[in-house]
PDB file of the backbone (N, CA, C, O) and the ligand in Angstrom, with CONECT records:
HET     ZN  A 101       1
ATOM      1  N   MET A   1     -93.734  34.875  19.811  1.00  0.00           N
ATOM      2  CA  MET A   1     -94.012  35.468  18.641  1.00  0.00           C
ATOM      3  C   MET A   1     -93.612  37.014  18.611  1.00  0.00           C
ATOM      4  O   MET A   1     -93.974  37.676  19.584  1.00  0.00           O
ATOM      5  N   GLU A   2     -93.053  37.522  17.811  1.00  0.00           N
ATOM      6  CA  GLU A   2     -92.760  38.962  17.862  1.00  0.00           C
ATOM      7  C   GLU A   2     -93.347  39.730  16.724  1.00  0.00           C
ATOM      8  O   GLU A   2     -93.278  39.270  15.585  1.00  0.00           O
ATOM      9  N   ARG A   3     -93.896  40.827  16.960  1.00  0.00           N
ATOM     10  CA  ARG A   3     -94.446  41.709  15.788  1.00  0.00           C
ATOM     11  C   ARG A   3     -93.456  42.809  15.549  1.00  0.00           C
ATOM     12  O   ARG A   3     -92.698  43.237  16.421  1.00  0.00           O
ATOM     13  N   GLY A   4     -93.511  43.253  14.277  1.00  0.00           N
ATOM     14  CA  GLY A   4     -92.785  44.384  13.948  1.00  0.00           C
ATOM     15  C   GLY A   4     -93.507  45.220  12.851  1.00  0.00           C
ATOM     16  O   GLY A   4     -94.516  44.796  12.287  1.00  0.00           O
ATOM     17  N   ILE A   5     -92.960  46.390  12.583  1.00  0.00           N
ATOM     18  CA  ILE A   5     -93.599  47.306  11.696  1.00  0.00           C
ATOM     19  C   ILE A   5     -92.523  47.124  10.584  1.00  0.00           C
ATOM     20  O   ILE A   5     -91.300  47.197  10.708  1.00  0.00           O
ATOM     21  N   CYS A   6     -93.342  46.844   9.346  1.00  0.00           N
ATOM     22  CA  CYS A   6     -92.254  46.929   8.001  1.00  0.00           C
ATOM     23  C   CYS A   6     -91.946  48.218   7.713  1.00  0.00           C
ATOM     24  O   CYS A   6     -92.736  49.160   7.652  1.00  0.00           O
ATOM     25  N   LYS A   7     -90.592  48.233   7.512  1.00  0.00           N
ATOM     26  CA  LYS A   7     -89.869  49.582   7.206  1.00  0.00           C
ATOM     27  C   LYS A   7     -90.159  50.038   5.760  1.00  0.00           C
ATOM     28  O   LYS A   7     -89.874  51.172   5.375  1.00  0.00           O
ATOM     29  N   ARG A   8     -90.726  49.128   4.996  1.00  0.00           N
ATOM     30  CA  ARG A   8     -91.238  49.496   3.575  1.00  0.00           C
ATOM     31  C   ARG A   8     -92.475  50.062   3.559  1.00  0.00           C
ATOM     32  O   ARG A   8     -92.684  51.240   3.266  1.00  0.00           O
ATOM     33  N   CYS A   9     -93.472  49.099   3.926  1.00  0.00           N
ATOM     34  CA  CYS A   9     -95.050  49.446   3.658  1.00  0.00           C
ATOM     35  C   CYS A   9     -95.627  49.818   4.948  1.00  0.00           C
ATOM     36  O   CYS A   9     -96.829  50.077   5.013  1.00  0.00           O
ATOM     37  N   GLU A  10     -94.819  49.871   6.059  1.00  0.00           N
ATOM     38  CA  GLU A  10     -95.359  50.328   7.378  1.00  0.00           C
ATOM     39  C   GLU A  10     -96.535  49.477   7.747  1.00  0.00           C
ATOM     40  O   GLU A  10     -97.483  50.007   8.326  1.00  0.00           O
ATOM     41  N   ARG A  11     -96.550  48.261   7.473  1.00  0.00           N
ATOM     42  CA  ARG A  11     -97.686  47.455   8.101  1.00  0.00           C
ATOM     43  C   ARG A  11     -97.113  46.524   9.154  1.00  0.00           C
ATOM     44  O   ARG A  11     -95.938  46.166   9.073  1.00  0.00           O
ATOM     45  N   PHE A  12     -97.997  46.071  10.259  1.00  0.00           N
ATOM     46  CA  PHE A  12     -97.698  45.075  11.123  1.00  0.00           C
ATOM     47  C   PHE A  12     -97.213  43.783  10.353  1.00  0.00           C
ATOM     48  O   PHE A  12     -97.655  43.514   9.235  1.00  0.00           O
ATOM     49  N   PHE A  13     -96.321  43.028  10.978  1.00  0.00           N
ATOM     50  CA  PHE A  13     -96.117  41.781  10.477  1.00  0.00           C
ATOM     51  C   PHE A  13     -95.555  40.825  11.483  1.00  0.00           C
ATOM     52  O   PHE A  13     -95.013  41.397  12.429  1.00  0.00           O
ATOM     53  N   ILE A  14     -95.545  39.683  11.520  1.00  0.00           N
ATOM     54  CA  ILE A  14     -95.158  38.677  12.423  1.00  0.00           C
ATOM     55  C   ILE A  14     -93.578  38.332  11.831  1.00  0.00           C
ATOM     56  O   ILE A  14     -93.319  37.965  10.685  1.00  0.00           O
ATOM     57  N   LYS A  15     -92.600  38.559  12.951  1.00  0.00           N
ATOM     58  CA  LYS A  15     -91.255  38.458  12.565  1.00  0.00           C
ATOM     59  C   LYS A  15     -90.872  36.882  12.732  1.00  0.00           C
ATOM     60  O   LYS A  15     -91.297  36.177  13.648  1.00  0.00           O
ATOM     61  N   ASP A  16     -90.051  36.474  11.759  1.00  0.00           N
ATOM     62  CA  ASP A  16     -89.649  35.172  11.734  1.00  0.00           C
ATOM     63  C   ASP A  16     -88.348  34.881  12.518  1.00  0.00           C
ATOM     64  O   ASP A  16     -88.095  33.858  13.154  1.00  0.00           O
ATOM     65  N   HIS A  17     -87.560  35.992  12.350  1.00  0.00           N
ATOM     66  CA  HIS A  17     -86.334  36.205  13.029  1.00  0.00           C
ATOM     67  C   HIS A  17     -86.183  37.510  13.461  1.00  0.00           C
ATOM     68  O   HIS A  17     -86.704  38.379  12.761  1.00  0.00           O
ATOM     69  N   LYS A  18     -85.536  37.866  14.540  1.00  0.00           N
ATOM     70  CA  LYS A  18     -85.301  39.010  15.432  1.00  0.00           C
ATOM     71  C   LYS A  18     -84.845  40.017  14.459  1.00  0.00           C
ATOM     72  O   LYS A  18     -85.425  41.097  14.567  1.00  0.00           O
ATOM     73  N   ASN A  19     -84.032  39.944  13.619  1.00  0.00           N
ATOM     74  CA  ASN A  19     -83.304  41.039  12.720  1.00  0.00           C
ATOM     75  C   ASN A  19     -84.120  41.345  11.524  1.00  0.00           C
ATOM     76  O   ASN A  19     -83.647  42.077  10.655  1.00  0.00           O
ATOM     77  N   GLN A  20     -85.465  40.780  11.392  1.00  0.00           N
ATOM     78  CA  GLN A  20     -86.305  41.090  10.222  1.00  0.00           C
ATOM     79  C   GLN A  20     -86.860  42.284  10.429  1.00  0.00           C
ATOM     80  O   GLN A  20     -87.455  42.524  11.480  1.00  0.00           O
ATOM     81  N   ASP A  21     -86.713  43.315   9.301  1.00  0.00           N
ATOM     82  CA  ASP A  21     -87.285  44.736   9.481  1.00  0.00           C
ATOM     83  C   ASP A  21     -88.161  44.949   8.402  1.00  0.00           C
ATOM     84  O   ASP A  21     -88.596  46.096   8.306  1.00  0.00           O
ATOM     85  N   VAL A  22     -88.558  44.055   7.496  1.00  0.00           N
ATOM     86  CA  VAL A  22     -89.553  44.254   6.534  1.00  0.00           C
ATOM     87  C   VAL A  22     -90.469  42.963   6.554  1.00  0.00           C
ATOM     88  O   VAL A  22     -90.120  41.860   6.976  1.00  0.00           O
ATOM     89  N   CYS A  23     -91.608  43.266   6.064  1.00  0.00           N
ATOM     90  CA  CYS A  23     -92.495  42.086   5.969  1.00  0.00           C
ATOM     91  C   CYS A  23     -92.167  41.001   4.745  1.00  0.00           C
ATOM     92  O   CYS A  23     -91.311  41.264   3.901  1.00  0.00           O
ATOM     93  N   GLU A  24     -92.803  39.958   4.730  1.00  0.00           N
ATOM     94  CA  GLU A  24     -92.319  38.751   3.756  1.00  0.00           C
ATOM     95  C   GLU A  24     -92.600  39.322   2.297  1.00  0.00           C
ATOM     96  O   GLU A  24     -92.024  38.847   1.318  1.00  0.00           O
ATOM     97  N   LYS A  25     -93.489  40.337   2.206  1.00  0.00           N
ATOM     98  CA  LYS A  25     -93.957  40.642   0.741  1.00  0.00           C
ATOM     99  C   LYS A  25     -92.821  41.578   0.387  1.00  0.00           C
ATOM    100  O   LYS A  25     -92.268  41.493  -0.710  1.00  0.00           O
ATOM    101  N   CYS A  26     -92.435  42.542   1.369  1.00  0.00           N
ATOM    102  CA  CYS A  26     -91.387  43.483   0.790  1.00  0.00           C
ATOM    103  C   CYS A  26     -90.050  42.845   0.632  1.00  0.00           C
ATOM    104  O   CYS A  26     -89.199  43.296  -0.135  1.00  0.00           O
ATOM    105  N   TYR A  27     -89.873  41.745   1.403  1.00  0.00           N
ATOM    106  CA  TYR A  27     -88.578  41.338   1.466  1.00  0.00           C
ATOM    107  C   TYR A  27     -87.889  40.916   0.143  1.00  0.00           C
ATOM    108  O   TYR A  27     -86.690  41.102  -0.065  1.00  0.00           O
ATOM    109  N   GLN A  28     -88.637  40.403  -0.627  1.00  0.00           N
ATOM    110  CA  GLN A  28     -88.308  39.795  -1.957  1.00  0.00           C
ATOM    111  C   GLN A  28     -87.820  41.139  -2.768  1.00  0.00           C
ATOM    112  O   GLN A  28     -86.751  41.281  -3.362  1.00  0.00           O
ATOM    113  N   LYS A  29     -88.792  41.998  -2.645  1.00  0.00           N
ATOM    114  CA  LYS A  29     -88.538  43.246  -3.293  1.00  0.00           C
ATOM    115  C   LYS A  29     -87.164  43.866  -3.002  1.00  0.00           C
ATOM    116  O   LYS A  29     -86.301  44.286  -3.774  1.00  0.00           O
ATOM    117  N   GLU A  30     -87.209  43.807  -1.787  1.00  0.00           N
ATOM    118  CA  GLU A  30     -85.889  44.644  -0.984  1.00  0.00           C
ATOM    119  C   GLU A  30     -84.598  44.046  -1.621  1.00  0.00           C
ATOM    120  O   GLU A  30     -83.617  44.700  -1.975  1.00  0.00           O
ATOM    121  N   ARG A  31     -84.755  42.720  -1.708  1.00  0.00           N
ATOM    122  CA  ARG A  31     -83.387  41.862  -2.176  1.00  0.00           C
ATOM    123  C   ARG A  31     -82.968  42.279  -3.438  1.00  0.00           C
ATOM    124  O   ARG A  31     -81.810  42.624  -3.671  1.00  0.00           O
ATOM    125  N   GLU A  32     -84.050  42.256  -4.430  1.00  0.00           N
ATOM    126  CA  GLU A  32     -83.979  42.641  -5.865  1.00  0.00           C
ATOM    127  C   GLU A  32     -83.229  44.116  -5.846  1.00  0.00           C
ATOM    128  O   GLU A  32     -82.182  44.305  -6.466  1.00  0.00           O
ATOM    129  N   GLU A  33     -83.810  45.024  -5.151  1.00  0.00           N
ATOM    130  CA  GLU A  33     -83.305  46.378  -5.105  1.00  0.00           C
ATOM    131  C   GLU A  33     -81.857  46.418  -4.607  1.00  0.00           C
ATOM    132  O   GLU A  33     -81.064  47.155  -5.192  1.00  0.00           O
ATOM    133  N   TYR A  34     -81.477  45.713  -3.619  1.00  0.00           N
ATOM    134  CA  TYR A  34     -80.375  45.608  -3.056  1.00  0.00           C
ATOM    135  C   TYR A  34     -79.222  45.197  -3.940  1.00  0.00           C
ATOM    136  O   TYR A  34     -78.097  45.695  -3.916  1.00  0.00           O
ATOM    137  N   GLU A  35     -79.696  44.111  -4.812  1.00  0.00           N
ATOM    138  CA  GLU A  35     -78.858  43.478  -5.782  1.00  0.00           C
ATOM    139  C   GLU A  35     -78.494  44.529  -7.054  1.00  0.00           C
ATOM    140  O   GLU A  35     -77.415  44.649  -7.635  1.00  0.00           O
ATOM    141  N   THR A  36     -79.541  45.124  -7.247  1.00  0.00           N
ATOM    142  CA  THR A  36     -79.605  46.229  -8.369  1.00  0.00           C
ATOM    143  C   THR A  36     -78.619  47.390  -8.041  1.00  0.00           C
ATOM    144  O   THR A  36     -77.791  47.842  -8.832  1.00  0.00           O
ATOM    145  N   VAL A  37     -78.838  47.834  -6.678  1.00  0.00           N
ATOM    146  CA  VAL A  37     -77.857  49.055  -6.290  1.00  0.00           C
ATOM    147  C   VAL A  37     -76.576  48.466  -6.241  1.00  0.00           C
ATOM    148  O   VAL A  37     -75.717  49.133  -6.818  1.00  0.00           O
ATOM    149  N   LYS A  38     -76.174  47.366  -5.699  1.00  0.00           N
ATOM    150  CA  LYS A  38     -75.027  46.910  -5.383  1.00  0.00           C
ATOM    151  C   LYS A  38     -74.218  46.715  -6.770  1.00  0.00           C
ATOM    152  O   LYS A  38     -73.029  47.025  -6.845  1.00  0.00           O
ATOM    153  N   ASP A  39     -74.894  46.211  -7.799  1.00  0.00           N
ATOM    154  CA  ASP A  39     -74.223  45.974  -8.947  1.00  0.00           C
ATOM    155  C   ASP A  39     -74.044  47.392  -9.699  1.00  0.00           C
ATOM    156  O   ASP A  39     -73.058  47.635 -10.396  1.00  0.00           O
ATOM    157  N   TYR A  40     -74.979  48.197  -9.509  1.00  0.00           N
ATOM    158  CA  TYR A  40     -74.752  49.429 -10.045  1.00  0.00           C
ATOM    159  C   TYR A  40     -73.618  50.175  -9.655  1.00  0.00           C
ATOM    160  O   TYR A  40     -72.924  50.797 -10.459  1.00  0.00           O
ATOM    161  N   LEU A  41     -73.372  50.118  -8.173  1.00  0.00           N
ATOM    162  CA  LEU A  41     -72.264  50.759  -7.498  1.00  0.00           C
ATOM    163  C   LEU A  41     -70.886  50.206  -7.823  1.00  0.00           C
ATOM    164  O   LEU A  41     -69.836  50.847  -7.867  1.00  0.00           O
ATOM    165  N   PHE A  42     -71.056  48.967  -8.033  1.00  0.00           N
ATOM    166  CA  PHE A  42     -69.787  48.281  -8.506  1.00  0.00           C
ATOM    167  C   PHE A  42     -69.155  48.588  -9.932  1.00  0.00           C
ATOM    168  O   PHE A  42     -67.980  48.492 -10.286  1.00  0.00           O
ATOM    169  N   GLN A  43     -70.372  49.020 -10.709  1.00  0.00           N
ATOM    170  CA  GLN A  43     -69.822  49.261 -11.913  1.00  0.00           C
ATOM    171  C   GLN A  43     -69.693  50.936 -12.112  1.00  0.00           C
ATOM    172  O   GLN A  43     -69.083  51.440 -13.055  1.00  0.00           O
ATOM    173  N   ASN A  44     -70.229  51.540 -11.282  1.00  0.00           N
ATOM    174  CA  ASN A  44     -70.187  53.045 -11.289  1.00  0.00           C
ATOM    175  C   ASN A  44     -69.877  53.595  -9.891  1.00  0.00           C
ATOM    176  O   ASN A  44     -70.698  54.113  -9.134  1.00  0.00           O
ATOM    177  N   LYS A  45     -68.424  53.384  -9.635  1.00  0.00           N
ATOM    178  CA  LYS A  45     -67.816  53.853  -8.546  1.00  0.00           C
ATOM    179  C   LYS A  45     -67.827  55.261  -8.212  1.00  0.00           C
ATOM    180  O   LYS A  45     -67.445  55.986  -9.130  1.00  0.00           O
ATOM    181  N   GLY A  46     -68.161  55.831  -7.150  1.00  0.00           N
ATOM    182  CA  GLY A  46     -68.170  57.278  -6.936  1.00  0.00           C
ATOM    183  C   GLY A  46     -69.517  57.789  -7.235  1.00  0.00           C
ATOM    184  O   GLY A  46     -69.761  58.964  -6.961  1.00  0.00           O
ATOM    185  N   ALA A  47     -70.440  57.025  -7.778  1.00  0.00           N
ATOM    186  CA  ALA A  47     -71.975  57.544  -8.136  1.00  0.00           C
ATOM    187  C   ALA A  47     -72.460  58.168  -6.912  1.00  0.00           C
ATOM    188  O   ALA A  47     -72.025  57.808  -5.818  1.00  0.00           O
ATOM    189  N   SER A  48     -73.426  59.177  -7.048  1.00  0.00           N
ATOM    190  CA  SER A  48     -74.243  59.731  -6.028  1.00  0.00           C
ATOM    191  C   SER A  48     -75.389  58.938  -5.886  1.00  0.00           C
ATOM    192  O   SER A  48     -75.666  57.999  -6.633  1.00  0.00           O
ATOM    193  N   ILE A  49     -76.196  59.392  -4.726  1.00  0.00           N
ATOM    194  CA  ILE A  49     -77.428  58.636  -4.562  1.00  0.00           C
ATOM    195  C   ILE A  49     -78.467  58.978  -5.735  1.00  0.00           C
ATOM    196  O   ILE A  49     -79.314  58.230  -6.223  1.00  0.00           O
ATOM    197  N   MET A  50     -78.174  60.298  -6.053  1.00  0.00           N
ATOM    198  CA  MET A  50     -79.238  60.774  -7.279  1.00  0.00           C
ATOM    199  C   MET A  50     -78.946  59.905  -8.551  1.00  0.00           C
ATOM    200  O   MET A  50     -79.833  59.513  -9.309  1.00  0.00           O
ATOM    201  N   ASN A  51     -77.573  59.637  -8.710  1.00  0.00           N
ATOM    202  CA  ASN A  51     -77.301  59.010  -9.778  1.00  0.00           C
ATOM    203  C   ASN A  51     -77.743  57.413  -9.739  1.00  0.00           C
ATOM    204  O   ASN A  51     -78.013  56.804 -10.774  1.00  0.00           O
ATOM    205  N   VAL A  52     -77.779  56.898  -8.623  1.00  0.00           N
ATOM    206  CA  VAL A  52     -78.293  55.462  -8.509  1.00  0.00           C
ATOM    207  C   VAL A  52     -79.847  55.481  -8.708  1.00  0.00           C
ATOM    208  O   VAL A  52     -80.471  54.637  -9.351  1.00  0.00           O
ATOM    209  N   TYR A  53     -80.338  56.475  -8.117  1.00  0.00           N
ATOM    210  CA  TYR A  53     -81.971  56.661  -8.185  1.00  0.00           C
ATOM    211  C   TYR A  53     -82.380  56.725  -9.761  1.00  0.00           C
ATOM    212  O   TYR A  53     -83.279  56.011 -10.204  1.00  0.00           O
ATOM    213  N   LEU A  54     -81.633  57.657 -10.590  1.00  0.00           N
ATOM    214  CA  LEU A  54     -82.075  57.854 -11.853  1.00  0.00           C
ATOM    215  C   LEU A  54     -81.679  56.787 -12.802  1.00  0.00           C
ATOM    216  O   LEU A  54     -82.272  56.664 -13.874  1.00  0.00           O
ATOM    217  N   ASP A  55     -80.674  55.988 -12.446  1.00  0.00           N
ATOM    218  CA  ASP A  55     -80.270  54.777 -13.237  1.00  0.00           C
ATOM    219  C   ASP A  55     -80.949  53.471 -12.925  1.00  0.00           C
ATOM    220  O   ASP A  55     -81.267  52.642 -13.777  1.00  0.00           O
ATOM    221  N   THR A  56     -81.137  53.365 -11.662  1.00  0.00           N
ATOM    222  CA  THR A  56     -81.878  51.948 -11.204  1.00  0.00           C
ATOM    223  C   THR A  56     -83.433  52.132 -10.919  1.00  0.00           C
ATOM    224  O   THR A  56     -84.237  51.201 -10.881  1.00  0.00           O
ATOM    225  N   LYS A  57     -83.717  53.400 -10.737  1.00  0.00           N
ATOM    226  CA  LYS A  57     -85.215  53.577 -10.214  1.00  0.00           C
ATOM    227  C   LYS A  57     -85.494  52.920  -8.812  1.00  0.00           C
ATOM    228  O   LYS A  57     -86.644  52.585  -8.526  1.00  0.00           O
ATOM    229  N   VAL A  58     -84.614  52.763  -8.072  1.00  0.00           N
ATOM    230  CA  VAL A  58     -84.598  52.319  -6.869  1.00  0.00           C
ATOM    231  C   VAL A  58     -85.041  53.589  -6.133  1.00  0.00           C
ATOM    232  O   VAL A  58     -84.429  54.632  -6.365  1.00  0.00           O
ATOM    233  N   PRO A  59     -86.150  53.577  -5.185  1.00  0.00           N
ATOM    234  CA  PRO A  59     -86.470  54.838  -4.446  1.00  0.00           C
ATOM    235  C   PRO A  59     -85.303  55.356  -3.535  1.00  0.00           C
ATOM    236  O   PRO A  59     -84.686  54.569  -2.817  1.00  0.00           O
ATOM    237  N   ILE A  60     -85.027  56.620  -3.575  1.00  0.00           N
ATOM    238  CA  ILE A  60     -84.099  57.382  -2.536  1.00  0.00           C
ATOM    239  C   ILE A  60     -84.180  56.962  -1.288  1.00  0.00           C
ATOM    240  O   ILE A  60     -83.154  56.574  -0.729  1.00  0.00           O
ATOM    241  N   LYS A  61     -85.269  56.961  -0.701  1.00  0.00           N
ATOM    242  CA  LYS A  61     -85.706  56.399   0.579  1.00  0.00           C
ATOM    243  C   LYS A  61     -84.873  54.927   0.837  1.00  0.00           C
ATOM    244  O   LYS A  61     -84.168  54.826   1.840  1.00  0.00           O
ATOM    245  N   THR A  62     -84.979  53.962   0.016  1.00  0.00           N
ATOM    246  CA  THR A  62     -84.646  52.805   0.187  1.00  0.00           C
ATOM    247  C   THR A  62     -82.983  52.847  -0.089  1.00  0.00           C
ATOM    248  O   THR A  62     -82.260  52.062   0.524  1.00  0.00           O
ATOM    249  N   ILE A  63     -82.493  53.693  -0.929  1.00  0.00           N
ATOM    250  CA  ILE A  63     -80.923  53.956  -1.124  1.00  0.00           C
ATOM    251  C   ILE A  63     -80.491  54.266   0.246  1.00  0.00           C
ATOM    252  O   ILE A  63     -79.640  53.624   0.862  1.00  0.00           O
ATOM    253  N   GLU A  64     -81.238  55.462   0.756  1.00  0.00           N
ATOM    254  CA  GLU A  64     -80.633  55.746   2.087  1.00  0.00           C
ATOM    255  C   GLU A  64     -80.656  55.080   3.182  1.00  0.00           C
ATOM    256  O   GLU A  64     -79.992  55.366   4.178  1.00  0.00           O
ATOM    257  N   ARG A  65     -81.583  53.945   3.054  1.00  0.00           N
ATOM    258  CA  ARG A  65     -81.896  53.083   4.270  1.00  0.00           C
ATOM    259  C   ARG A  65     -80.582  52.048   4.027  1.00  0.00           C
ATOM    260  O   ARG A  65     -79.962  51.647   5.012  1.00  0.00           O
ATOM    261  N   PHE A  66     -80.240  51.686   2.832  1.00  0.00           N
ATOM    262  CA  PHE A  66     -79.071  51.017   2.509  1.00  0.00           C
ATOM    263  C   PHE A  66     -77.971  51.333   3.208  1.00  0.00           C
ATOM    264  O   PHE A  66     -77.326  50.606   3.964  1.00  0.00           O
ATOM    265  N   ILE A  67     -77.751  52.689   2.857  1.00  0.00           N
ATOM    266  CA  ILE A  67     -76.582  53.192   3.474  1.00  0.00           C
ATOM    267  C   ILE A  67     -76.567  53.247   5.032  1.00  0.00           C
ATOM    268  O   ILE A  67     -75.604  52.835   5.679  1.00  0.00           O
ATOM    269  N   ARG A  68     -77.624  53.748   5.566  1.00  0.00           N
ATOM    270  CA  ARG A  68     -77.762  53.785   7.172  1.00  0.00           C
ATOM    271  C   ARG A  68     -77.471  52.358   7.714  1.00  0.00           C
ATOM    272  O   ARG A  68     -76.844  52.136   8.750  1.00  0.00           O
ATOM    273  N   GLU A  69     -77.954  51.502   6.962  1.00  0.00           N
ATOM    274  CA  GLU A  69     -77.590  49.930   7.607  1.00  0.00           C
ATOM    275  C   GLU A  69     -76.455  49.553   7.085  1.00  0.00           C
ATOM    276  O   GLU A  69     -76.257  48.354   7.283  1.00  0.00           O
ATOM    277  N   GLU A  70     -75.466  50.178   6.385  1.00  0.00           N
ATOM    278  CA  GLU A  70     -74.296  49.970   5.981  1.00  0.00           C
ATOM    279  C   GLU A  70     -74.140  48.667   5.094  1.00  0.00           C
ATOM    280  O   GLU A  70     -73.257  47.812   5.162  1.00  0.00           O
ATOM    281  N   LYS A  71     -75.205  48.739   4.263  1.00  0.00           N
ATOM    282  CA  LYS A  71     -75.380  47.346   3.241  1.00  0.00           C
ATOM    283  C   LYS A  71     -74.563  47.969   1.874  1.00  0.00           C
ATOM    284  O   LYS A  71     -74.121  47.204   1.016  1.00  0.00           O
ATOM    285  N   ILE A  72     -74.430  49.330   1.787  1.00  0.00           N
ATOM    286  CA  ILE A  72     -73.830  49.927   0.587  1.00  0.00           C
ATOM    287  C   ILE A  72     -73.185  50.989   1.050  1.00  0.00           C
ATOM    288  O   ILE A  72     -73.478  51.410   2.170  1.00  0.00           O
ATOM    289  N   THR A  73     -72.101  51.674   0.206  1.00  0.00           N
ATOM    290  CA  THR A  73     -71.457  52.763   0.431  1.00  0.00           C
ATOM    291  C   THR A  73     -71.459  53.603  -0.626  1.00  0.00           C
ATOM    292  O   THR A  73     -71.040  53.231  -1.723  1.00  0.00           O
ATOM    293  N   ILE A  74     -71.956  54.885  -0.400  1.00  0.00           N
ATOM    294  CA  ILE A  74     -71.958  56.126  -1.469  1.00  0.00           C
ATOM    295  C   ILE A  74     -71.017  56.995  -1.035  1.00  0.00           C
ATOM    296  O   ILE A  74     -70.986  57.451   0.107  1.00  0.00           O
ATOM    297  N   VAL A  75     -70.080  57.298  -2.089  1.00  0.00           N
ATOM    298  CA  VAL A  75     -68.988  58.184  -1.725  1.00  0.00           C
ATOM    299  C   VAL A  75     -69.168  59.528  -1.599  1.00  0.00           C
ATOM    300  O   VAL A  75     -68.624  60.239  -0.754  1.00  0.00           O
ATOM    301  N   ASP A  76     -70.209  60.001  -2.747  1.00  0.00           N
ATOM    302  CA  ASP A  76     -70.818  61.260  -2.800  1.00  0.00           C
ATOM    303  C   ASP A  76     -72.193  61.320  -2.219  1.00  0.00           C
ATOM    304  O   ASP A  76     -73.146  60.793  -2.792  1.00  0.00           O
ATOM    305  N   THR A  77     -72.303  61.972  -1.061  1.00  0.00           N
ATOM    306  CA  THR A  77     -73.634  62.026  -0.480  1.00  0.00           C
ATOM    307  C   THR A  77     -74.172  63.394  -0.346  1.00  0.00           C
ATOM    308  O   THR A  77     -75.108  63.625   0.420  1.00  0.00           O
ATOM    309  N   ASN A  78     -73.524  64.453  -1.177  1.00  0.00           N
ATOM    310  CA  ASN A  78     -73.895  65.651  -1.045  1.00  0.00           C
ATOM    311  C   ASN A  78     -75.050  65.798  -2.153  1.00  0.00           C
ATOM    312  O   ASN A  78     -75.561  66.918  -2.148  1.00  0.00           O
ATOM    313  N   THR A  79     -75.459  65.090  -2.902  1.00  0.00           N
ATOM    314  CA  THR A  79     -76.445  65.488  -3.989  1.00  0.00           C
ATOM    315  C   THR A  79     -77.763  64.798  -3.565  1.00  0.00           C
ATOM    316  O   THR A  79     -78.776  64.928  -4.252  1.00  0.00           O
TER     317      THR A  79
HETATM  318 ZN    ZN A 101     -93.886  45.428   3.958  1.00  0.00          ZN2+
END
């Protein structure tokens, strides 16, 4: 059994699988936010992180993490 620290709430949790980086509680929320951001970017190509944040209310920290993990692509990262 492997333990990890949740990237969202920074609590310890037991990993179900190796690549799991958020706890079960946050996982659902994270999926919802990912879908929201992905849909937003699909409809608003070229949007900046700030645009995404203002329109979706998904925390900038989370958006930046999605970018780092290459789940989404933001063209304009200067804002
Ligand atoms: Zn968590």
